[in-house]
Rosetta silent file (secondary structure, phi, psi, omega in degrees, C-alpha in Angstrom):
SEQUENCE: MLQGKRTWVFPKPPVIIATGTVVGPDEGEGPLASEFDLVHPDLEIGQPSWEKSERALLEHASDIALQHAKLTKDKLSFFVGGDLLNQIISNSFAARTLGAPYLGVFGACSTSMESLAIASLIVSSGAGEYVMAGTCSHNCTVEKQFRYPTEYGSQKPPTAQYTVTGAGAAIVCLEGNGPVITAATIGKIMDLGIKDPFNMGAAMAPAAVDTIQGHLQDTGRDPGYYDIIVTGDLASVGHPIANELLRRNGVPMDQTQFLDCGLMIYDMEKQKVQAGGSGCACSAVVTYGHLLKRIRNDELRRILVVATGALLSPISYQQGESIPCVAHAIAIEAQNLNGQGGAGL
SCORE:     score description
SCORE:     0.000 S_00000001
   1 L     0.000  -31.883  177.666   38.043   29.482  -61.401 S_00000001
   2 E   -81.374  125.401  176.137   39.501   28.101  -58.142 S_00000001
   3 E  -121.198  127.786 -174.715   42.310   30.269  -56.806 S_00000001
   4 L    71.198 -143.137 -174.328   44.211   29.108  -53.763 S_00000001
   5 L   -94.484  -30.272 -171.593   42.393   26.658  -51.527 S_00000001
   6 L  -152.303   24.487 -179.694   38.825   27.961  -51.304 S_00000001
   7 E  -115.580  126.982  172.495   38.285   31.069  -53.371 S_00000001
   8 E   -91.439  123.267  173.702   36.333   31.177  -56.622 S_00000001
   9 E  -108.885  122.471 -171.689   37.560   33.936  -58.920 S_00000001
  10 L   -90.310  115.227 -178.029   35.082   34.592  -61.698 S_00000001
  11 L   -56.333  -42.263  172.067   36.735   35.149  -65.125 S_00000001
  12 L  -117.580  100.388 -170.452   33.682   37.109  -66.239 S_00000001
  13 L   -61.358  130.497  173.298   32.245   38.548  -63.041 S_00000001
  14 L   -60.532  146.757 -178.319   28.475   38.163  -62.568 S_00000001
  15 E  -103.187  133.588  171.725   26.587   41.446  -62.397 S_00000001
  16 E   -85.436   97.340 -173.494   24.138   42.317  -59.633 S_00000001
  17 E   -83.597  -19.462 -178.271   21.516   43.875  -61.883 S_00000001
  18 E  -163.259  152.116  175.449   18.851   44.414  -59.213 S_00000001
  19 E  -138.766  162.492  172.964   18.133   44.064  -55.520 S_00000001
  20 E  -139.563  130.984 -179.760   15.136   44.281  -53.215 S_00000001
  21 E  -130.693  131.280 -179.798   15.262   45.125  -49.505 S_00000001
  22 E  -133.049  136.019 -179.082   12.390   45.075  -47.024 S_00000001
  23 E  -135.740  170.873  178.928   12.629   45.727  -43.273 S_00000001
  24 L   -95.373 -171.226 -173.042   10.485   46.032  -40.175 S_00000001
  25 L   -66.973  -37.961 -179.142    9.735   48.976  -37.871 S_00000001
  26 L   -66.026  -41.599  178.260   12.878   48.841  -35.711 S_00000001
  27 H   -67.696  -29.150  177.001   15.122   48.822  -38.765 S_00000001
  28 H   -72.559  -10.862  175.414   13.039   51.673  -40.131 S_00000001
  29 H  -100.483    0.184 -178.381   14.083   53.745  -37.120 S_00000001
  30 L   -86.815  177.479 -174.804   17.780   53.082  -37.669 S_00000001
  31 L   -70.632  -14.560 -178.688   20.351   55.216  -39.509 S_00000001
  32 L  -103.270   12.425 -172.490   19.993   53.275  -42.789 S_00000001
  33 H   -53.041  -40.968 -176.220   16.196   53.519  -43.039 S_00000001
  34 H   -72.129  -10.703 -177.456   16.228   55.589  -46.230 S_00000001
  35 H   -85.945  -12.051 -175.948   18.409   52.978  -47.981 S_00000001
  36 L   -94.429  151.196 -177.498   15.753   50.247  -47.943 S_00000001
  37 L   -72.500  -34.781 -176.175   13.085   49.781  -50.587 S_00000001
  38 E  -147.685  130.703  176.405   10.222   49.139  -48.179 S_00000001
  39 E  -116.727  118.484  177.144    9.781   49.688  -44.439 S_00000001
  40 L   -84.494  137.138 -176.637    6.839   47.956  -42.779 S_00000001
  41 L   -78.087   -9.640 -179.586    5.355   49.909  -39.862 S_00000001
  42 L  -143.505  170.227 -177.470    4.570   46.773  -37.833 S_00000001
  43 L   -85.866  -16.907 -175.660    5.826   43.233  -37.308 S_00000001
  44 L   -78.387  -36.170  179.800    2.633   41.491  -38.400 S_00000001
  45 L    54.629   35.092  176.458    2.656   42.678  -42.055 S_00000001
  46 L    72.261   18.782 -176.275   -0.993   41.736  -42.298 S_00000001
  47 L  -113.088  155.598 -177.204   -0.340   38.055  -41.509 S_00000001
  48 L   -82.432   -8.994  179.179   -1.855   35.793  -38.802 S_00000001
  49 L  -144.813  158.010  178.399    1.507   34.428  -37.593 S_00000001
  50 H   -62.150  -38.803 -178.241    5.121   35.576  -37.277 S_00000001
  51 H   -63.074  -41.187  177.089    6.239   32.780  -39.617 S_00000001
  52 H   -69.906  -29.674  175.686    3.889   33.926  -42.356 S_00000001
  53 H   -65.011  -42.329  179.215    5.067   37.486  -41.777 S_00000001
  54 H   -62.871  -43.213  177.621    8.658   36.409  -42.378 S_00000001
  55 H   -59.451  -41.979 -179.078    7.662   34.640  -45.575 S_00000001
  56 H   -62.961  -35.959  177.577    5.846   37.779  -46.730 S_00000001
  57 H   -57.209  -46.776 -178.655    9.013   39.839  -46.195 S_00000001
  58 H   -69.262  -37.881  177.328   10.921   37.641  -48.635 S_00000001
  59 H   -62.249  -40.392  178.948    8.089   37.597  -51.153 S_00000001
  60 H   -66.209  -44.181 -179.702    8.024   41.398  -51.096 S_00000001
  61 H   -62.989  -39.505  178.756   11.821   41.659  -51.487 S_00000001
  62 H   -64.098  -43.991  179.522   11.753   39.187  -54.398 S_00000001
  63 H   -62.503  -41.009 -179.945    8.988   41.098  -56.153 S_00000001
  64 H   -64.794  -42.966  178.604   10.872   44.373  -55.748 S_00000001
  65 H   -61.291  -42.505  177.999   14.075   42.866  -57.152 S_00000001
  66 H   -63.503  -40.468  178.313   12.185   41.538  -60.169 S_00000001
  67 H   -63.063  -43.328  179.671   10.562   44.930  -60.726 S_00000001
  68 H   -65.252  -33.827  179.371   13.935   46.678  -60.575 S_00000001
  69 H   -82.258   -8.142 -175.579   15.379   44.148  -63.041 S_00000001
  70 L    56.752   44.967  178.690   12.322   44.501  -65.317 S_00000001
  71 L  -121.008  154.082  170.193   11.964   40.726  -65.292 S_00000001
  72 L   -99.069  162.403 -175.630    9.019   38.399  -64.799 S_00000001
  73 H   -57.353  -35.806 -175.947    9.211   35.359  -62.531 S_00000001
  74 H   -69.096  -11.132  178.686    9.395   32.939  -65.434 S_00000001
  75 H   -83.246  -12.571 -178.947   12.721   34.462  -66.534 S_00000001
  76 L   -74.252  128.367  175.629   14.516   33.237  -63.399 S_00000001
  77 L   -75.281  -42.600 -179.513   16.727   30.212  -64.000 S_00000001
  78 E  -150.795  155.105  167.974   17.064   29.454  -60.290 S_00000001
  79 E  -120.018  126.623 -179.941   16.270   30.812  -56.857 S_00000001
  80 E  -117.845  122.296 -177.769   18.862   30.139  -54.137 S_00000001
  81 E  -165.824  168.659  178.441   17.928   30.939  -50.546 S_00000001
  82 E  -167.603  173.609 -178.847   17.606   29.981  -46.923 S_00000001
  83 L  -154.391 -165.645 -174.226   16.709   31.277  -43.475 S_00000001
  84 L   -97.243  -13.373 -175.208   16.886   30.424  -39.776 S_00000001
  85 L   -77.436  156.383  179.467   13.626   28.549  -39.281 S_00000001
  86 H   -53.026  134.089 -179.106   13.437   24.764  -39.136 S_00000001
  87 H    58.352   27.169  179.662   13.598   23.262  -42.639 S_00000001
  88 H    36.974   52.600 -172.305   14.142   26.821  -43.997 S_00000001
  89 H   -68.160  -28.357 -179.744   10.368   27.096  -44.380 S_00000001
  90 H   -63.545  -45.231  179.770   10.306   30.835  -45.116 S_00000001
  91 H   -72.284  -39.149 -178.277   12.357   30.388  -48.274 S_00000001
  92 H   -63.827  -41.367  178.962   10.715   27.134  -49.294 S_00000001
  93 H   -73.816  -35.430  175.373    7.225   28.622  -49.117 S_00000001
  94 H   -66.360  -35.199  177.227    8.358   31.850  -50.781 S_00000001
  95 H   -65.438  -32.682  175.365    9.939   29.730  -53.527 S_00000001
  96 H   -61.147  -42.174  178.074    6.550   28.090  -54.004 S_00000001
  97 H   -68.970  -39.559 -177.468    5.102   31.532  -54.694 S_00000001
  98 H   -67.966  -38.885  176.012    8.038   32.516  -56.881 S_00000001
  99 L    79.897   10.048  179.627    7.752   29.389  -59.013 S_00000001
 100 L   -93.269  154.448  171.484   11.445   29.239  -59.999 S_00000001
 101 L   -53.188  136.396 -162.838   13.681   26.142  -59.760 S_00000001
 102 E  -124.821  132.020  170.551   14.830   26.204  -56.143 S_00000001
 103 E  -118.955  110.028  178.646   18.014   25.412  -54.246 S_00000001
 104 E   -87.847  131.825 -178.442   17.513   25.706  -50.492 S_00000001
 105 L  -128.839  157.629  176.470   20.653   26.404  -48.457 S_00000001
 106 L  -136.090  118.944  173.756   21.402   26.889  -44.768 S_00000001
 107 L  -136.557   23.043 -173.251   24.271   28.904  -43.398 S_00000001
 108 H    52.993 -132.642 -175.001   22.421   30.607  -40.533 S_00000001
 109 H   -73.979   -6.280  174.839   23.263   34.328  -40.707 S_00000001
 110 H   -86.366    0.103 -174.106   25.915   33.665  -43.376 S_00000001
 111 H   -60.148  -30.249 -178.596   23.163   32.577  -45.790 S_00000001
 112 H   -58.673  -48.364 -178.073   23.103   35.952  -47.568 S_00000001
 113 H   -84.106  -26.340  173.987   26.608   35.554  -48.979 S_00000001
 114 H   -62.793  -47.228 -179.880   26.390   31.761  -49.258 S_00000001
 115 H   -66.051  -37.268  179.183   23.368   32.069  -51.538 S_00000001
 116 H   -68.887  -35.194  177.258   25.013   34.882  -53.514 S_00000001
 117 H   -64.188  -44.909 -179.697   28.177   32.787  -53.973 S_00000001
 118 H   -66.704  -42.258  177.650   26.179   29.840  -55.322 S_00000001
 119 H   -59.909  -41.194  179.729   24.116   32.102  -57.567 S_00000001
 120 H   -66.268  -40.084  178.977   27.320   33.626  -58.946 S_00000001
 121 H   -64.073  -41.373  178.616   28.845   30.206  -59.568 S_00000001
 122 H   -61.087  -47.530 -177.544   25.735   29.089  -61.462 S_00000001
 123 H   -67.479  -46.023 -176.793   25.751   32.178  -63.661 S_00000001
 124 H   -63.944  -32.524 -179.243   29.506   32.226  -64.250 S_00000001
 125 H   -80.903   -8.404 -178.195   29.541   28.548  -65.251 S_00000001
 126 L    85.471    9.314 -178.445   26.745   29.060  -67.758 S_00000001
 127 L   -82.114   -6.733  177.976   24.337   26.828  -65.822 S_00000001
 128 L  -162.245  153.151 -178.254   21.780   29.620  -65.511 S_00000001
 129 L   -94.196  -57.961  177.041   21.016   33.019  -67.015 S_00000001
 130 L  -117.159  122.184 -178.835   19.193   34.938  -64.291 S_00000001
 131 E  -127.629  132.097  177.710   19.600   33.672  -60.719 S_00000001
 132 E  -102.292  134.966  171.729   18.087   35.188  -57.587 S_00000001
 133 E  -112.218  133.145 -177.212   19.713   34.893  -54.152 S_00000001
 134 E  -148.577  155.530  174.842   17.521   35.662  -51.163 S_00000001
 135 E  -158.708  167.376 -176.422   17.217   35.379  -47.413 S_00000001
 136 E  -158.800  164.264  171.328   15.115   36.700  -44.545 S_00000001
 137 E  -157.909  161.465 -179.746   14.659   36.748  -40.791 S_00000001
 138 L  -141.839  131.685 -175.243   12.086   37.994  -38.291 S_00000001
 139 H   -55.399  -42.388 -173.767   12.796   39.004  -34.723 S_00000001
 140 H   -76.374  -33.978  179.035    9.826   37.178  -33.262 S_00000001
 141 H   -69.342  -39.360 -178.740   10.255   33.889  -35.141 S_00000001
 142 H   -70.639  -41.757  177.574   13.918   33.595  -34.187 S_00000001
 143 H   -59.469  -42.497 -178.636   13.306   34.500  -30.561 S_00000001
 144 H   -65.814  -38.477 -174.978   10.583   31.856  -30.383 S_00000001
 145 H   -81.864  -43.288 -171.073   12.700   29.146  -31.979 S_00000001
 146 H  -101.647  -20.098 -175.630   16.153   29.725  -30.514 S_00000001
 147 L  -129.885 -108.100  177.092   15.591   31.580  -27.253 S_00000001
 148 L  -131.230  144.871  176.664   12.320   32.514  -25.570 S_00000001
 149 L   -56.352  146.189 -178.879    9.092   33.828  -27.115 S_00000001
 150 H   -59.109  -30.385 -179.886    8.822   37.597  -26.911 S_00000001
 151 H   -66.015  -21.692 -178.480    5.633   37.191  -24.864 S_00000001
 152 H   -69.586  -30.115  176.011    7.675   35.469  -22.160 S_00000001
 153 L    70.315   30.903 -178.384    9.479   38.723  -21.413 S_00000001
 154 L   -72.714  147.975  176.260   12.767   37.125  -20.372 S_00000001
 155 L   -78.930  149.123 -179.257   15.740   39.331  -19.635 S_00000001
 156 L  -120.489  146.227  178.081   18.747   39.062  -21.925 S_00000001
 157 L   -73.139  164.546 -179.061   22.422   39.601  -21.119 S_00000001
 158 L   -62.138  -21.911  179.913   24.358   42.456  -22.743 S_00000001
 159 L   -77.365  -14.521 -178.653   26.066   39.985  -25.095 S_00000001
 160 L   -66.711  153.789  179.345   22.739   39.011  -26.705 S_00000001
 161 E  -115.802  165.438 -173.355   21.918   40.351  -30.162 S_00000001
 162 E  -110.767  114.683 -175.749   18.721   41.634  -31.738 S_00000001
 163 E   -67.884  128.560  179.503   17.465   39.712  -34.769 S_00000001
 164 L   -71.544  132.794  170.941   16.795   41.925  -37.775 S_00000001
 165 L   -93.066  112.868 -177.889   13.301   41.788  -39.228 S_00000001
 166 E   173.528 -179.104  177.948   13.752   42.004  -42.961 S_00000001
 167 E  -154.396  146.656  177.308   14.566   40.326  -46.256 S_00000001
 168 E  -135.465  139.756  178.052   17.003   40.891  -49.083 S_00000001
 169 E  -136.250  142.565  177.815   17.063   39.545  -52.630 S_00000001
 170 E  -134.168  143.179  177.201   19.573   40.043  -55.446 S_00000001
 171 E  -113.619  127.334 -179.704   19.445   39.018  -59.108 S_00000001
 172 E  -118.972  148.503  175.091   22.696   38.189  -60.895 S_00000001
 173 E  -156.707 -179.298 -175.618   23.481   37.548  -64.556 S_00000001
 174 L   -89.588  -18.450 -177.856   26.436   37.936  -66.914 S_00000001
 175 L  -127.772  143.746  176.631   25.324   41.101  -68.720 S_00000001
 176 L   139.963 -178.524 -179.785   23.935   44.364  -67.456 S_00000001
 177 L  -102.641  138.371  178.465   24.642   47.410  -65.344 S_00000001
 178 L   145.535  173.804  176.175   25.544   47.203  -61.693 S_00000001
 179 L   -61.769  151.618 -177.945   28.232   46.118  -59.252 S_00000001
 180 E  -114.636  150.877  179.084   30.072   42.921  -60.161 S_00000001
 181 E   -99.437  110.992 -174.277   31.013   39.904  -58.044 S_00000001
 182 E   -93.444  -26.054 -177.147   34.683   39.192  -58.638 S_00000001
 183 E  -160.080  156.843  175.322   35.345   36.463  -56.079 S_00000001
 184 E  -139.736  128.814  177.187   33.812   34.301  -53.366 S_00000001
 185 E  -110.381  122.451 -176.490   35.667   32.652  -50.497 S_00000001
 186 L   -88.941  131.194 -175.023   33.925   29.709  -48.864 S_00000001
 187 L   -80.363  161.553  173.900   34.315   29.447  -45.112 S_00000001
 188 L  -106.852  155.304  177.598   35.385   26.552  -42.927 S_00000001
 189 L   -71.259  128.631  175.355   33.679   25.490  -39.705 S_00000001
 190 E  -121.932  131.980 -178.126   35.294   27.082  -36.651 S_00000001
 191 L  -144.471  107.368 -179.816   34.290   26.004  -33.149 S_00000001
 192 L   -99.213   15.479  172.354   36.136   27.276  -30.086 S_00000001
 193 L    90.591    6.881  178.310   33.785   25.612  -27.626 S_00000001
 194 L   -72.529  131.940 -176.754   31.393   28.483  -26.875 S_00000001
 195 L  -115.014   -5.538 -173.727   27.979   27.122  -25.854 S_00000001
 196 L   -84.141  112.314  179.053   26.081   30.284  -24.922 S_00000001
 197 L   -69.971   -7.937  175.633   23.417   31.153  -27.566 S_00000001
 198 L   -94.414    9.608  179.256   23.309   34.640  -26.072 S_00000001
 199 L  -136.454   51.555 -174.727   26.952   35.238  -27.033 S_00000001
 200 H   -73.281  -24.636  178.252   27.021   34.422  -30.731 S_00000001
 201 H   -60.775  -45.383  178.251   29.264   37.348  -31.622 S_00000001
 202 H   -66.613  -35.854  179.721   32.155   35.829  -29.705 S_00000001
 203 H   -66.646  -37.754 -174.277   31.401   32.408  -31.177 S_00000001
 204 H   -85.404  -19.772 -174.815   31.405   33.686  -34.773 S_00000001
 205 H   -55.269  -45.342  179.674   34.427   36.012  -34.598 S_00000001
 206 H   -61.776  -33.621  178.355   37.054   33.274  -35.252 S_00000001
 207 H   -65.794  -41.442  177.764   35.156   32.133  -38.362 S_00000001
 208 H   -62.096  -44.106  179.592   35.171   35.672  -39.745 S_00000001
 209 H   -62.006  -45.029 -179.178   38.894   35.985  -39.074 S_00000001
 210 H   -61.385  -42.304 -178.589   39.651   32.638  -40.723 S_00000001
 211 H   -71.141  -40.387  177.132   37.709   33.529  -43.879 S_00000001
 212 H   -60.306  -47.544  179.707   39.214   37.017  -44.162 S_00000001
 213 H   -64.257  -40.114  178.482   42.709   35.589  -43.846 S_00000001
 214 H   -63.282  -41.036  179.096   41.894   32.797  -46.279 S_00000001
 215 H   -64.217  -46.001 -178.424   40.555   35.272  -48.835 S_00000001
 216 H   -65.220  -38.248  179.124   43.590   37.545  -48.588 S_00000001
 217 H   -68.148  -44.933 -178.321   45.967   34.600  -48.860 S_00000001
 218 H   -64.204  -38.425 -175.019   44.179   33.030  -51.836 S_00000001
 219 H   -92.118  -12.661 -176.690   43.958   36.301  -53.773 S_00000001
 220 L    71.174   22.020 -177.902   47.315   37.754  -52.745 S_00000001
 221 L   -97.189  158.518  167.055   45.605   40.954  -51.664 S_00000001
 222 L   -98.248  159.639  177.206   46.128   43.241  -48.710 S_00000001
 223 H   -55.029  -31.141 -178.445   43.137   44.589  -46.766 S_00000001
 224 H   -65.841  -10.793  174.582   43.778   47.978  -48.363 S_00000001
 225 H   -61.670  -29.320 -177.584   42.613   46.605  -51.718 S_00000001
 226 L  -102.003  141.932  173.332   39.090   47.089  -50.368 S_00000001
 227 L   -69.059  -35.182  179.486   37.485   50.369  -49.366 S_00000001
 228 E  -141.687  136.652  163.328   35.484   48.446  -46.763 S_00000001
 229 E  -114.541  121.430 -173.465   35.681   44.987  -45.249 S_00000001
 230 E  -125.981  130.842  174.813   32.411   44.344  -43.424 S_00000001
 231 E   -88.490  164.601 -172.904   31.372   41.409  -41.264 S_00000001
 232 L   -75.554  -62.879 -176.341   27.803   40.194  -41.090 S_00000001
 233 L  -156.494   57.331  173.795   26.664   40.364  -37.502 S_00000001
 234 L   -79.079  -26.816  175.929   29.459   40.131  -34.963 S_00000001
 235 H    61.157 -162.799 -168.510   28.049   43.242  -33.248 S_00000001
 236 H   -73.215  -16.089  177.120   29.643   45.025  -30.312 S_00000001
 237 H   -91.764  -51.772 -174.010   31.023   41.865  -28.689 S_00000001
 238 H   -75.426  -33.415 -175.693   32.309   39.860  -31.643 S_00000001
 239 H   -65.064  -45.172  175.404   33.629   42.639  -33.855 S_00000001
 240 H   -62.546  -33.357  177.456   36.307   43.873  -31.414 S_00000001
 241 H   -63.955  -45.814  178.590   37.335   40.246  -30.858 S_00000001
 242 H   -61.464  -42.443  179.488   37.756   39.739  -34.600 S_00000001
 243 H   -60.754  -41.891 -179.804   39.710   42.982  -34.884 S_00000001
 244 H   -69.059  -41.035  178.315   42.063   41.913  -32.100 S_00000001
 245 H   -63.107  -41.263  177.644   42.569   38.428  -33.545 S_00000001
 246 H   -64.285  -39.509  178.375   43.430   39.913  -36.941 S_00000001
 247 H   -63.247  -44.794  179.464   45.876   42.321  -35.293 S_00000001
 248 H   -63.480  -31.360 -179.305   47.571   39.479  -33.423 S_00000001
 249 L   -85.353    3.717  175.498   47.803   37.510  -36.654 S_00000001
 250 L    78.806   21.247  178.340   49.551   40.403  -38.377 S_00000001
 251 L   -89.918  117.580 -173.180   46.733   41.339  -40.752 S_00000001
 252 L   -78.967   74.052 -177.984   46.967   45.138  -41.338 S_00000001
 253 H   -69.629  -10.405  176.250   43.291   45.994  -41.077 S_00000001
 254 H   -69.820   -7.945  176.257   44.208   49.642  -40.519 S_00000001
 255 H   -73.833  -16.869 -174.270   44.597   49.814  -44.310 S_00000001
 256 L  -136.727  178.141  169.227   40.818   49.729  -44.725 S_00000001
 257 E   -89.281  124.064  179.502   37.560   50.435  -42.923 S_00000001
 258 E  -108.334  107.700 -171.436   36.595   47.374  -40.890 S_00000001
 259 E  -120.561  175.819  178.594   32.863   47.547  -40.199 S_00000001
 260 E  -142.626  130.036 -178.145   30.003   45.312  -39.076 S_00000001
 261 H   -61.320  -35.394 -179.563   26.455   45.203  -40.436 S_00000001
 262 H   -66.040  -20.841  176.480   25.059   44.470  -36.976 S_00000001
 263 H   -95.945  -14.911 -177.035   26.473   47.772  -35.740 S_00000001
 264 H   -89.686  -30.559 -169.508   25.425   49.744  -38.818 S_00000001
 265 L   -78.121  -23.204  179.760   21.734   48.900  -39.057 S_00000001
 266 L  -117.573  159.392  169.241   20.667   50.288  -35.672 S_00000001
 267 L   -83.547  101.643 -171.264   21.364   53.430  -33.677 S_00000001
 268 L   -66.508  -19.860 -179.956   23.361   51.742  -30.957 S_00000001
 269 L   -87.730  -31.281 -173.179   22.985   54.659  -28.557 S_00000001
 270 L  -104.284  -30.206 -176.369   19.242   55.191  -28.884 S_00000001
 271 L   -95.206  141.381 -178.767   17.736   51.820  -29.812 S_00000001
 272 L   -86.930   85.047 -174.897   17.450   48.965  -27.321 S_00000001
 273 L  -126.238   27.739 -179.812   19.093   46.240  -29.387 S_00000001
 274 E    51.784 -122.351 -175.437   21.502   44.736  -26.845 S_00000001
 275 L   -83.369   -7.953 -179.061   24.865   44.115  -28.556 S_00000001
 276 L   130.628 -174.070 -174.077   23.554   44.942  -32.038 S_00000001
 277 E   -78.726  156.676  173.800   21.869   43.320  -34.993 S_00000001
 278 E  -152.959 -172.074  179.420   21.939   39.693  -36.120 S_00000001
 279 L    98.351  156.784 -178.656   19.866   37.355  -38.280 S_00000001
 280 H   -56.068  -36.334 -175.905   19.986   36.333  -41.936 S_00000001
 281 H   -75.456  -14.052 -174.331   18.542   39.664  -43.038 S_00000001
 282 H   -59.867  -61.852 -179.691   21.189   41.708  -41.233 S_00000001
 283 H   -70.037  -28.706 -178.655   24.005   41.441  -43.777 S_00000001
 284 H   -64.454  -51.811 -175.021   21.517   41.022  -46.638 S_00000001
 285 H   -74.518  -33.057  177.674   19.690   44.332  -46.238 S_00000001
 286 H   -67.476  -42.270  179.519   22.796   46.322  -45.281 S_00000001
 287 H   -69.868  -54.010 -175.072   24.693   44.988  -48.301 S_00000001
 288 H   -72.271  -28.747 -177.635   21.883   45.059  -50.857 S_00000001
 289 H   -94.110  -40.231 -173.208   20.327   48.249  -49.558 S_00000001
 290 H  -103.868  -55.108 -172.693   23.189   50.421  -48.316 S_00000001
 291 H   -68.138  -40.674  179.922   26.582   49.237  -49.532 S_00000001
 292 H   -67.418  -32.254  175.874   25.595   48.519  -53.131 S_00000001
 293 H   -65.606  -35.377  178.184   24.000   51.956  -53.385 S_00000001
 294 H   -68.054  -34.090  174.903   27.298   53.472  -52.288 S_00000001
 295 H   -68.083  -45.238  179.887   29.060   51.554  -55.056 S_00000001
 296 H   -62.407  -29.994 -179.734   26.494   52.694  -57.624 S_00000001
 297 L   -88.751    9.595  178.572   26.954   56.298  -56.418 S_00000001
 298 L    64.181   24.301  175.468   30.747   56.024  -56.865 S_00000001
 299 L   -87.282  -24.993  177.804   31.353   56.399  -53.144 S_00000001
 300 L  -131.213  149.515  176.940   32.968   52.950  -52.935 S_00000001
 301 L  -108.763  -41.370 -175.440   34.932   50.954  -55.496 S_00000001
 302 E  -141.793  134.019  175.676   35.555   47.611  -53.824 S_00000001
 303 E  -134.284  154.183  172.986   34.061   45.915  -50.769 S_00000001
 304 E  -122.119  116.361 -179.182   34.444   42.518  -49.121 S_00000001
 305 E  -101.696  119.609 -176.507   31.307   41.276  -47.346 S_00000001
 306 E  -115.133   90.529 -177.798   32.015   38.518  -44.817 S_00000001
 307 E   -78.847  133.637 -174.655   28.681   37.120  -43.633 S_00000001
 308 E  -111.489  146.247 -178.368   28.918   35.119  -40.411 S_00000001
 309 E  -141.461  135.325  174.710   26.717   32.282  -39.194 S_00000001
 310 E   -99.615  113.764 -169.465   26.259   30.355  -35.930 S_00000001
 311 L   -93.896   47.886  175.921   25.161   26.857  -36.945 S_00000001
 312 L   -91.596  166.254  171.913   23.405   25.795  -33.769 S_00000001
 313 L  -135.583  164.380  176.293   19.908   24.373  -33.471 S_00000001
 314 H   -56.884  -36.216 -179.790   17.514   24.134  -30.528 S_00000001
 315 H   -68.512  -46.006 -178.381   18.334   20.416  -30.294 S_00000001
 316 H   -63.917  -37.885  177.796   22.114   20.876  -30.324 S_00000001
 317 H   -65.381  -44.817 -179.515   21.864   23.581  -27.665 S_00000001
 318 H   -64.725  -26.464  179.133   19.616   21.453  -25.440 S_00000001
 319 L   -91.027    7.896  173.291   22.072   18.567  -25.728 S_00000001
 320 L    80.753   16.200  179.391   24.939   20.750  -24.544 S_00000001
 321 L   -74.266  152.997  171.405   26.772   21.027  -27.847 S_00000001
 322 L   -77.362  177.896 -172.046   29.064   23.944  -28.602 S_00000001
 323 L  -106.467  105.699  173.371   28.315   26.312  -31.497 S_00000001
 324 L   -73.700  140.195 -175.813   30.009   25.591  -34.851 S_00000001
 325 E  -130.433  158.185 -179.202   30.353   28.749  -36.924 S_00000001
 326 E  -146.463  156.864  174.946   31.123   29.657  -40.524 S_00000001
 327 E  -141.952  134.441  177.464   31.732   32.791  -42.603 S_00000001
 328 E  -117.904  137.198 -175.477   31.463   33.241  -46.363 S_00000001
 329 E  -115.844  139.417  176.370   33.030   36.222  -48.167 S_00000001
 330 E  -125.402  127.104  174.561   31.991   37.935  -51.395 S_00000001
 331 E   -93.278  122.166 -178.471   34.144   40.522  -53.183 S_00000001
 332 E  -121.666  132.584 -176.794   31.984   43.135  -54.909 S_00000001
 333 E  -132.397  157.820  171.503   33.398   45.865  -57.121 S_00000001
 334 L   -65.017  144.302  179.277   32.219   48.743  -59.251 S_00000001
 335 L   -68.881  148.317  175.504   31.902   47.750  -62.879 S_00000001
 336 L    70.300   34.821  167.104   34.673   48.788  -65.291 S_00000001
 337 L   -92.373  102.804 -174.583   37.546   48.948  -62.823 S_00000001
 338 L    53.277   49.554 -173.784   40.390   48.008  -65.193 S_00000001
 339 L   110.485 -147.275 -179.050   37.827   46.102  -67.218 S_00000001
 340 L  -101.395   67.934 -177.728   34.711   44.620  -65.634 S_00000001
 341 L    73.887  179.901  174.233   35.980   44.362  -62.068 S_00000001
 342 L    81.847   17.633  179.564   38.593   41.861  -60.953 S_00000001
 343 L   -62.823  143.975  175.316   41.567   44.199  -60.884 S_00000001
 344 L    88.934    1.794 -179.974   44.656   42.815  -59.232 S_00000001
 345 L   -96.955    0.000    0.000   44.021   39.145  -59.977 S_00000001
């Protein structure tokens, strides 16, 4: 199953049989609004606190995924998930509601693909039948924890990003209809000494580049193997940096479309979202809501999703630490490409 140094290639690719995507009002005004299962008109979602609102987002996304899969909660072998809040409380409390055996993970904004990689490994190894991967974020909870509360009204520099309010959940198993996960490349920590929490795109760009290069080297593929290679949330600052680093390193990204979820989820000209989207839900809802639908509609055959994460905490920032970053990549293909996905391996 291990190919190269850090890529899992699944002999029988797990199938994404169902997904659930839920977003907030700002995301509902963006260009992908019609791709999501549920758009909430406000940030409160009927809850007394932002933290409970975030939890509710994930509970709704999980319920939708189960409904689409025609499964009940008791059929889940495991739930794998995480978020940005201290002690990943949104996922832990949502897991309490879900009632499935739970593996909590933390990869900051890379958690969407980290959880999907672990879920795929569990299913492919035979350690579980139906496994759900999920993550969430909320603009107000993240602002309060990592920056300044929204009520404070502080100004932000142009490099700052706008945390996506939303949640995404996916259910994987070995049999069924849907896109298949052919490979997962696990990222390494990259830290170039950036300390500014308002410039996470620049901090995360080297991690995305390292994982993309590692994936291509391990699999022996060129970028053109994929219709799209998409990063998680580098946004308007980090994505050009990643593109330039790949060009300097001789990676021919002109063979494919090189996109970023943080630039896709909002209307960058009309919405006031600084440098673009970020947060655990950013890559989750764009992938599970938009990109997978394009695969199901035969518009795309193969994509590589490279979710990026800045692994800082309020304590590490206050103590003057730099920002360690990571990126995890998942290769997703249409089913029945020269078999059940996995062509070219």
